[in-house]
N, CA, C and O of each residue as an XYZ file, in Angstrom:
720
protein
N      93.682    170.563    177.684
C      93.987    169.095    177.261
C      94.912    169.372    176.033
O      94.763    170.281    175.216
N      95.842    168.475    176.051
C      96.825    168.524    174.995
C      96.691    166.979    174.292
O      96.583    165.905    174.884
N      96.730    167.212    172.954
C      96.896    165.951    172.241
C      97.914    165.729    171.595
O      98.443    166.799    171.294
N      98.572    164.695    171.151
C      99.654    164.609    170.342
C      99.319    163.478    169.181
O      98.545    162.541    169.379
N      99.940    163.685    168.085
C      99.776    162.570    166.967
C     101.111    162.012    166.705
O     102.097    162.716    166.487
N     101.114    160.675    166.734
C     102.284    159.989    166.224
C     102.247    159.563    164.808
O     101.202    159.129    164.322
N     103.264    159.659    164.170
C     103.679    159.408    162.855
C     104.642    158.204    162.590
O     105.733    158.272    163.158
N     104.420    157.224    161.889
C     105.511    156.220    161.569
C     105.878    156.056    160.100
O     104.989    155.820    159.282
N     107.142    156.172    159.737
C     107.428    156.047    158.408
C     107.396    154.668    158.050
O     107.969    153.824    158.738
N     106.682    154.351    156.887
C     106.660    152.836    156.235
C     106.891    152.854    154.841
O     106.827    153.878    154.160
N     107.145    151.787    154.437
C     107.280    151.629    152.999
C     106.864    150.181    152.744
O     106.916    149.298    153.600
N     106.395    150.002    151.331
C     105.991    148.627    150.977
C     106.317    148.302    149.666
O     106.018    149.212    148.893
N     106.851    147.275    149.107
C     107.211    147.059    147.728
C     106.823    145.517    147.318
O     107.035    144.578    148.084
N     106.375    145.403    146.337
C     106.221    143.912    145.715
C     106.950    143.493    144.495
O     107.427    144.340    143.739
N     107.053    142.270    144.280
C     107.642    141.878    143.026
C     106.870    140.784    142.556
O     106.427    139.964    143.360
N     106.660    140.683    141.317
C     106.108    139.556    140.590
C     106.964    138.765    139.842
O     107.471    139.311    138.862
N     107.264    137.534    140.083
C     108.065    136.753    139.140
C     107.368    135.757    138.403
O     106.588    134.981    138.955
N     107.624    135.738    137.100
C     106.829    134.854    136.267
C     107.919    133.988    135.559
O     108.932    134.419    135.009
N     107.518    132.673    135.675
C     108.293    131.732    135.009
C     107.266    130.812    133.918
O     106.282    130.142    134.232
N     107.770    130.996    132.741
C     107.029    130.213    131.737
C     107.607    129.013    131.278
O     108.836    129.033    131.331
N     107.027    127.809    130.774
C     107.690    126.811    130.488
C     107.736    126.904    128.822
O     107.046    127.652    128.130
N     108.749    125.930    128.355
C     108.878    125.891    126.863
C     107.929    124.905    126.399
O     107.328    124.136    127.149
N     107.804    124.948    125.075
C     106.886    123.962    124.210
C     107.550    123.018    123.300
O     108.588    123.342    122.723
N     107.002    121.865    123.142
C     107.395    121.109    122.101
C     106.418    121.202    120.998
O     105.230    121.161    121.319
N     106.684    121.306    119.922
C     105.736    121.534    118.652
C     106.218    120.974    117.348
O     107.011    121.645    116.688
N     105.839    119.886    116.946
C     106.331    119.466    115.580
C     104.994    119.243    114.720
O     103.837    119.140    115.127
N     105.451    119.202    113.522
C     104.426    118.827    112.391
C     104.985    117.652    111.603
O     106.192    117.591    111.368
N     104.087    116.667    111.169
C     104.654    115.801    110.350
C     104.428    116.143    108.983
O     103.276    116.336    108.594
N     105.414    116.240    108.205
C     105.371    116.596    106.787
C     105.500    115.503    105.728
O     106.397    114.661    105.732
N     104.491    115.594    104.789
C     104.700    114.583    103.670
C     104.708    115.468    102.311
O     103.884    116.353    102.079
N     105.706    115.114    101.500
C     105.700    115.652    100.126
C     105.806    114.761     99.381
O     106.130    113.625     99.726
N     105.480    115.217     97.890
C     105.661    114.150     96.742
C     106.739    115.038     95.703
O     106.820    116.266     95.719
N     107.412    114.278     94.950
C     108.062    114.959     93.811
C     107.162    115.161     92.741
O     106.489    114.229     92.301
N     107.093    116.413     92.247
C     106.001    116.862     91.300
C     106.842    117.116     89.939
O     106.187    117.121     88.897
N     108.161    117.315     89.866
C     108.895    117.260     88.659
C     110.231    116.482     88.942
O     111.182    116.914     89.594
N     110.123    115.186     88.299
C     111.367    114.450     88.566
C     112.710    114.880     87.918
O     113.784    114.424     88.310
N     112.601    115.780     86.907
C     113.757    116.283     86.284
C     114.495    117.437     87.223
O     115.700    117.685     87.258
N     113.570    117.986     87.874
C     114.089    119.127     88.965
C     114.345    118.697     90.296
O     115.132    119.174     91.114
N     113.449    117.579     90.416
C     113.520    117.223     91.819
C     112.521    118.216     92.910
O     112.491    118.203     94.140
N     111.760    119.038     91.947
C     110.864    120.005     92.865
C     109.729    119.025     93.378
O     109.150    118.128     92.765
N     109.561    119.531     94.897
C     108.638    118.599     95.671
C     107.436    119.656     95.977
O     107.575    120.867     95.808
N     106.257    119.056     96.442
C     105.189    119.774     96.950
C     104.757    119.060     98.161
O     104.792    117.831     98.211
N     104.325    119.835     99.202
C     103.672    119.414    100.341
C     102.208    118.864    100.149
O     101.416    119.574     99.530
N     101.838    117.765    100.590
C     100.532    117.197    100.459
C      99.853    117.247    101.667
O     100.533    117.231    102.693
N      98.587    117.308    101.751
C      97.723    116.942    103.097
C      97.153    115.663    103.070
O      97.152    114.924    104.055
N      96.647    115.359    101.939
C      95.961    113.927    101.764
C      96.787    113.253    100.771
O      96.990    113.882     99.733
N      97.261    112.188    100.878
C      98.111    111.402    100.030
C      97.115    110.313     99.311
O      96.584    109.428     99.982
N      96.933    110.421     98.109
C      96.007    109.332     97.515
C      96.532    109.234     95.986
O      96.530    110.172     95.189
N      96.919    108.099     95.768
C      97.361    107.700     94.433
C      96.569    106.378     93.948
O      96.466    105.356     94.627
N      96.054    106.562     92.726
C      95.477    105.456     92.070
C      95.947    104.920     90.905
O      96.598    105.619     90.128
N      95.687    103.689     90.661
C      96.114    102.972     89.509
C      97.644    102.565     89.551
O      98.338    102.559     88.535
N      98.026    102.288     90.575
C      99.564    101.809     91.012
C      99.507    100.280     90.643
O      98.597     99.499     90.922
N     100.804     99.986     89.879
C     101.054     98.727     89.402
C     101.991     98.025     90.076
O     102.867     98.755     90.541
N     102.139     96.742     90.324
C     103.353     96.122     90.997
C     104.644     96.441     90.185
O     104.739     96.284     88.968
N     105.656     96.922     91.030
C     106.894     97.378     90.672
C     107.127     98.850     90.604
O     108.254     99.344     90.560
N     105.953     99.568     90.598
C     105.724    100.917     90.553
C     106.372    101.650     91.658
O     106.055    101.221     92.768
N     107.183    102.627     91.649
C     107.788    103.493     92.725
C     106.590    104.600     92.794
O     105.949    104.965     91.809
N     106.438    104.973     93.851
C     105.542    106.040     94.283
C     106.051    107.116     95.280
O     106.214    106.819     96.463
N     106.295    108.325     94.823
C     107.027    109.315     95.660
C     106.134    109.649     96.973
O     104.962    110.025     96.929
N     106.834    109.461     98.049
C     106.195    109.613     99.496
C     107.305    110.237    100.255
O     108.162    109.411    100.569
N     107.547    111.455    100.644
C     108.595    111.903    101.379
C     108.078    112.279    102.676
O     107.237    113.172    102.777
N     108.547    111.632    103.705
C     108.163    111.879    105.029
C     109.374    112.348    105.949
O     110.447    111.776    106.142
N     108.861    113.652    106.506
C     109.810    114.259    107.369
C     109.178    114.951    108.573
O     107.957    115.085    108.650
N     109.957    115.357    109.444
C     109.271    116.166    110.635
C     109.872    117.697    110.741
O     111.023    117.922    110.365
N     109.085    118.671    111.239
C     109.433    119.945    111.293
C     109.234    120.401    112.581
O     108.168    120.230    113.172
N     110.312    121.045    113.120
C     110.068    121.563    114.429
C     109.615    123.161    114.234
O     110.266    123.940    113.539
N     108.444    123.514    114.928
C     107.938    124.742    114.736
C     108.800    125.881    115.359
O     109.706    125.666    116.164
N     108.422    127.151    114.898
C     108.961    128.359    115.302
C     108.740    128.514    116.821
O     107.635    128.254    117.298
N     109.598    128.864    117.465
C     109.638    128.998    118.929
C     109.570    127.772    119.966
O     109.498    127.901    121.188
N     109.597    126.867    119.438
C     109.465    125.513    120.031
C     110.895    125.069    120.507
O     111.840    125.362    119.774
N     111.109    124.446    121.571
C     112.264    124.007    122.190
C     112.934    122.833    121.256
O     112.205    122.232    120.467
N     114.217    122.539    121.347
C     114.700    121.561    120.862
C     114.134    120.292    121.028
O     113.513    120.222    122.089
N     114.120    119.165    120.303
C     113.184    118.018    120.456
C     113.981    116.889    119.990
O     114.759    116.958    119.038
N     113.756    115.813    120.716
C     114.061    114.401    120.094
C     112.911    113.835    119.262
O     111.764    114.049    119.653
N     113.115    113.150    118.180
C     111.972    112.821    117.350
C     112.047    111.377    117.071
O     113.129    110.792    117.006
N     110.892    110.785    116.903
C     110.639    109.528    116.528
C     109.468    109.256    115.667
O     108.474    109.955    115.864
N     109.420    108.271    114.661
C     108.412    108.045    113.528
C     108.091    106.774    113.612
O     109.017    105.982    113.783
N     106.841    106.312    113.525
C     106.665    104.976    113.257
C     105.677    104.825    112.017
O     104.649    105.495    111.911
N     106.050    103.981    111.194
C     105.197    103.839    109.948
C     104.465    102.403    110.178
O     105.063    101.418    110.609
N     103.140    102.424    109.845
C     102.452    101.166    109.786
C     101.710    100.908    108.330
O     101.031    101.798    107.818
N     101.861     99.856    107.823
C     101.283     99.531    106.455
C     100.011     98.502    106.704
O      99.949     97.660    107.600
N      99.076     98.757    105.757
C      98.021     97.575    105.633
C      97.823     97.686    104.256
O      98.127     98.646    103.548
N      97.148     96.355    103.834
C      96.646     96.217    102.469
C      95.357     95.566    102.710
O      95.294     94.594    103.462
N      94.225     96.086    102.062
C      92.963     95.445    102.021
C      92.619     95.183    100.500
O      92.583     96.012     99.591
N      92.359     93.734    100.445
C      92.081     93.406     99.068
C      90.672     93.752     98.648
O      89.955     94.251     99.515
N      90.174     93.558     97.444
C      88.950     93.980     96.841
C      87.879     93.290     97.553
O      86.819     93.849     97.833
N      88.163     92.014     97.864
C      87.093     91.311     98.746
C      86.867     91.644    100.076
O      85.952     91.157    100.741
N      87.690     92.477    100.495
C      87.732     93.098    101.750
C      88.712     92.071    102.966
O      88.676     92.268    104.181
N      89.339     91.250    102.452
C      90.194     90.382    103.287
C      91.563     91.409    103.597
O      91.754     92.491    103.042
N      92.181     90.964    104.315
C      93.485     91.511    104.634
C      94.601     91.087    103.637
O      94.670     89.873    103.444
N      95.385     91.784    103.046
C      96.522     91.447    102.129
C      97.857     91.424    103.076
O      97.881     91.760    104.260
N      98.881     90.990    102.357
C     100.076     90.867    102.961
C     101.010     92.235    102.949
O     101.779     92.520    102.031
N     100.805     92.993    104.092
C     101.384     94.410    104.085
C     102.799     94.403    103.704
O     103.211     95.500    103.328
N     103.701     93.383    103.708
C     105.076     93.528    103.382
C     105.309     93.516    101.875
O     106.462     93.429    101.451
N     104.191     93.606    100.988
C     104.148     93.877     99.630
C     104.465     95.456     99.411
O     104.996     95.893     98.390
N     104.073     96.221    100.485
C     104.393     97.609    100.318
C     105.848     97.863    100.859
O     106.118     97.824    102.060
N     106.782     98.134     99.842
C     108.124     98.173    100.177
C     108.598     99.583    100.480
O     108.465    100.425     99.592
N     109.168     99.948    101.709
C     109.717    101.223    102.179
C     111.229    100.886    102.559
O     111.642     99.945    103.238
N     111.900    101.850    101.972
C     113.233    101.748    102.281
C     113.561    103.030    103.194
O     113.847    104.122    102.704
N     113.487    102.776    104.599
C     113.890    103.841    105.380
C     115.435    104.414    105.257
O     116.398    103.762    104.854
N     115.442    105.717    105.676
C     116.869    106.491    105.807
C     117.471    105.756    107.104
O     116.915    105.951    108.185
N     118.531    104.964    107.026
C     118.983    104.528    108.316
C     120.386    105.136    108.532
O     121.119    104.687    109.414
N     120.742    106.095    107.780
C     122.051    106.901    107.953
C     121.581    107.916    108.934
O     122.241    108.136    109.950
N     120.575    108.485    108.700
C     120.300    109.776    109.687
C     119.119    109.343    110.834
O     118.774    110.167    111.681
N     118.584    108.106    110.792
C     117.540    107.522    111.696
C     117.989    106.293    111.849
O     118.571    105.603    111.011
N     117.592    105.923    113.387
C     118.036    104.510    113.942
C     116.714    103.927    114.243
O     115.862    104.502    114.920
N     116.568    102.663    113.668
C     115.462    101.819    113.743
C     115.552    100.976    115.267
O     116.510    100.368    115.745
N     114.448    101.150    115.708
C     114.468     99.985    117.207
C     113.048     99.443    117.280
O     112.029    100.133    117.319
N     113.116     98.161    117.293
C     111.886     97.268    117.444
C     111.514     97.464    118.881
O     112.366     97.408    119.768
N     109.971     97.742    119.168
C     109.686     97.954    120.455
C     108.400     97.160    120.642
O     108.054     96.457    119.692
N     107.669     97.177    121.701
C     106.480     96.123    121.902
C     105.438     96.671    120.999
O     104.581     95.848    120.677
N     105.304     97.924    120.491
C     104.348     98.543    119.624
C     104.732     98.711    118.272
O     104.134     99.506    117.545
N     105.695     98.016    117.873
C     106.284     98.101    116.370
C     107.687     98.669    116.538
O     108.270     98.797    117.614
N     108.197     99.024    115.226
C     109.431     99.521    114.808
C     109.257    101.100    114.868
O     108.347    101.641    114.239
N     110.170    101.836    115.654
C     110.189    103.028    115.633
C     111.454    103.571    115.126
O     112.464    102.923    115.399
N     111.586    104.696    114.405
C     112.751    105.263    113.823
C     112.901    106.454    114.595
O     111.934    107.208    114.694
N     114.215    106.784    115.277
C     114.659    107.680    115.741
C     115.524    108.539    115.212
O     116.621    108.172    114.792
N     115.080    109.869    115.179
C     116.145    110.839    114.462
C     117.493    110.934    115.262
O     117.402    111.016    116.487
N     118.495    110.931    114.791
C     119.869    110.698    115.306
C     120.306    112.208    115.914
O     121.331    112.337    116.583
N     119.648    113.035    115.687
C     120.392    114.498    116.176
C     119.099    115.375    116.709
O     118.020    115.329    116.118
N     119.291    116.077    117.739
C     118.100    117.058    118.040
C     117.664    117.981    116.835
O     118.418    118.558    116.052
N     116.267    117.995    116.856
C     115.748    118.805    116.092
C     115.521    120.267    116.561
O     114.697    120.442    117.459
N     116.129    121.259    116.073
C     115.951    122.660    116.763
C     114.947    123.258    116.051
O     114.596    122.772    114.976
N     114.388    124.334    116.538
C     113.363    125.420    116.194
C     113.549    125.650    114.813
O     114.672    125.734    114.315
N     112.447    125.761    114.142
C     112.564    126.013    112.734
C     113.268    125.194    111.798
O     113.564    125.697    110.714
N     113.640    123.801    112.089
C     114.395    123.040    111.153
C     113.561    121.876    110.835
O     112.497    121.743    111.439
N     113.924    121.023    109.959
C     113.118    119.937    109.682
C     114.221    118.726    109.573
O     115.390    118.994    109.294
N     113.828    117.500    109.787
C     114.555    116.382    109.799
C     115.021    116.047    108.297
O     114.447    116.603    107.361
N     116.093    115.112    108.068
C     116.211    114.628    106.874
C     115.193    113.758    106.640
O     114.667    113.266    107.639
N     114.710    113.387    105.371
C     113.423    112.552    105.135
C     113.731    111.179    105.793
O     114.867    110.706    105.794
N     112.785    110.639    106.287
C     112.748    109.257    106.846
C     112.663    108.332    105.694
O     113.398    107.345    105.648
N     111.754    108.614    104.704
C     111.653    107.818    103.621
C     111.168    108.721    102.297
O     110.476    109.726    102.458
N     111.604    108.260    100.955
C     111.095    109.162    100.121
C     110.260    108.531     98.848
O     109.883    109.203     97.888
N     110.041    107.126     99.014
C     109.109    106.539     98.121
C     108.488    105.166     98.934
O     108.762    104.747    100.058
N     107.631    104.689     98.004
C     107.005    103.417     98.266
C     106.881    102.634     97.133
O     106.574    103.159     96.063
N     107.092    101.369     97.234
C     107.079    100.463     95.969
C     106.119     99.360     96.276
O     106.214     98.675     97.293
N     105.159     99.202     95.335
C     104.274     97.978     95.477
C     104.993     96.731     94.772
O     105.208     96.697     93.560
N     105.321     95.771     95.613
C     106.036     94.614     95.128
C     105.589     94.008     93.845
O     104.392     93.997     93.557
N     106.629     93.429     92.943
C     106.312     92.722     91.708
C     105.833     91.407     92.351
O     105.323     90.634     91.540
N     105.878     91.039     93.451
C     105.489     89.735     93.977
C     104.036     89.643     94.116
O     103.512     88.543     94.292
N     103.327     90.748     94.049
C     101.765     90.876     94.348
C     101.104     90.213     93.056
O     101.328     90.574     91.900
N     100.305     89.244     93.426
C      99.576     88.447     92.421
C      98.305     89.076     92.083
O      98.052     90.243     92.378
N      97.497     88.294     91.457
C      96.145     88.899     90.779
C      95.203     89.118     91.788
O      94.274     89.891     91.552
N      95.298     88.510     92.979
C      94.407     89.056     94.078
C      94.657     90.369     94.821
O      94.047     90.701     95.837
N      95.687     91.143     94.170
C      95.938     92.355     94.694
C      95.372     93.526     93.733
O      95.617     94.727     93.842
N      94.635     92.955     92.859
C      94.072     93.919     91.838
C      93.047     94.706     92.425
O      92.164     94.093     93.025
N      92.988     95.993     92.369
C      92.074     96.973     92.962
C      91.949     96.913     94.537
O      90.927     97.227     95.148
N      93.213     96.433     95.158
C      93.525     96.561     96.435
C      93.627     97.882     96.988
O      93.824     98.782     96.172
N      93.526     98.219     98.322
C      93.583     99.569     98.851
C      94.819     99.301     99.788
O      94.731     98.519    100.735
N      95.931     99.956     99.496
C      97.092    100.067    100.409
C      97.216    101.420    101.440
O      97.086    102.540    100.946
N      97.404    101.300    102.502
C      97.372    102.376    103.565
C      98.704    102.420    104.234
O      99.229    101.412    104.708
N      99.218    103.562    104.260
C     100.426    103.822    105.189
C     100.066    104.851    106.032
O      99.659    105.957    105.675
N     100.274    104.342    107.497
C      99.859    105.403    108.569
C     101.558    105.914    109.083
O     102.522    105.158    109.201
N     101.537    107.066    109.268
C     102.632    107.698    109.642
C     102.398    108.382    111.126
O     101.442    109.153    111.222
N     103.114    108.174    112.141
C     102.970    108.744    113.386
C     104.311    109.245    113.829
O     105.282    108.493    113.916
N     104.360    110.685    114.142
C     105.539    111.268    114.673
C     105.351    111.630    116.152
O     104.245    112.040    116.504
N     106.362    111.509    117.064
C     106.377    112.042    118.233
C     107.503    112.825    118.434
O     108.402    112.843    117.593
N     107.563    113.590    119.636
C     108.729    114.346    119.992
C     108.748    114.653    121.515
O     107.681    114.944    122.056
N     109.774    114.611    122.162
C     109.992    115.077    123.598
C     111.319    115.864    123.822
O     112.266    115.727    123.046
N     111.356    116.571    124.745
C     112.422    117.578    124.984
C     113.522    117.089    124.942
O     113.599    115.874    125.121
N     114.703    117.840    124.699
C     116.085    117.575    124.706
C     116.741    117.751    126.087
O     117.410    116.979    126.773
N     116.314    119.080    126.280
C     116.956    119.561    127.778
C     116.669    118.430    128.733
O     115.600    117.819    128.706
N     117.712    118.145    129.637
C     117.631    117.353    130.736
C     117.082    115.802    130.468
O     116.579    115.123    131.363
N     117.240    115.394    129.233
C     116.510    114.190    128.811
C     117.491    113.270    128.035
O     117.107    113.001    126.896
N     118.447    112.835    128.339
C     119.286    111.982    127.505
C     120.255    112.509    126.517
O     120.143    113.640    126.045
N     121.170    111.722    126.217
C     122.266    112.247    125.261
C     121.830    111.944    123.624
O     122.377    112.516    122.681
N     120.949    111.130    123.511
C     120.153    110.937    122.165
C     118.989    110.378    122.378
O     118.653    109.909    123.465
N     118.154    110.392    121.154
C     116.827    110.183    121.183
C     116.409    108.643    121.678
O     115.304    108.383    122.156
N     117.382    107.752    121.500
C     117.232    106.570    122.077
C     117.228    106.386    123.536
O     116.583    105.471    124.049
N     118.032    107.352    124.333
C     118.014    107.477    125.741
C     116.865    108.303    126.340
O     116.548    108.311    127.530
N     116.313    108.965    125.391
C     115.328    109.932    126.010
C     114.080    109.126    126.753
O     113.671    108.000    126.471
N     113.624    109.967    127.716
C     112.497    109.362    128.455
C     111.029    110.400    128.228
O     111.097    111.582    127.893
N     110.029    109.818    128.436
C     108.721    110.629    128.302
C     107.904    110.310    127.007
O     106.813    110.851    126.825
N     108.423    109.454    126.136
C     107.681    109.194    124.871
C     106.140    108.812    125.261
O     105.693    108.043    126.112
N     105.553    109.596    124.365
C     103.809    109.021    124.858
C     103.592    107.541    124.348
O     104.178    106.983    123.419
N     102.639    107.055    125.153
C     102.237    105.709    124.944
C     101.296    105.777    123.819
O     100.471    106.690    123.807
N     101.334    104.767    122.716
C     100.555    104.765    121.594
C      99.374    103.680    121.908
O      99.768    102.576    122.283
N      98.169    103.854    121.810
C      97.151    103.216    122.078
C      96.940    102.032    121.074
O      97.174    102.220    119.880
N      96.560    100.978    121.467
C      96.399     99.728    120.499
C      95.455    100.207    119.334
O      94.503    100.979    119.446
N      95.897     99.614    118.236
C      95.480    100.029    116.913
C      93.971     99.204    116.621
O      93.373     99.368    115.558
């Protein structure tokens, strides 16, 4: 009896292809001037100022920073103001005067309020030009505003630049803001 063995040549190979997505990662930065003579600023986590009088200017610098390794982003910011009087009633929030930077930011009124759109893409590790630099409690505030509490809420949002419009105003995908 004769037996034979057959052999076949074979080869196998694999390839793994990984595609990762980019990320949008911004920080809302608030600073105050700590030395008016030098213009030195300091980043603050909690902004709280007491004893403000009508006509007084309070330093409040608002800007947005794009994090390291983040993709270029279109940025927008919304500022909401409120005043609660000492008796708990709502005051006139227009008495908190904010002068936004309309050279580097474009204001657009929308259904959920006024948004300020940064006029150029925000690159990784860059920060915007400040949207605002101070707040003034109006001299028009009468005695009913003594011991009032004024609050300024700042919301920043970002969306990708790539494949998403030529300006922030043309960009799509902005998150919807829930009713306050």
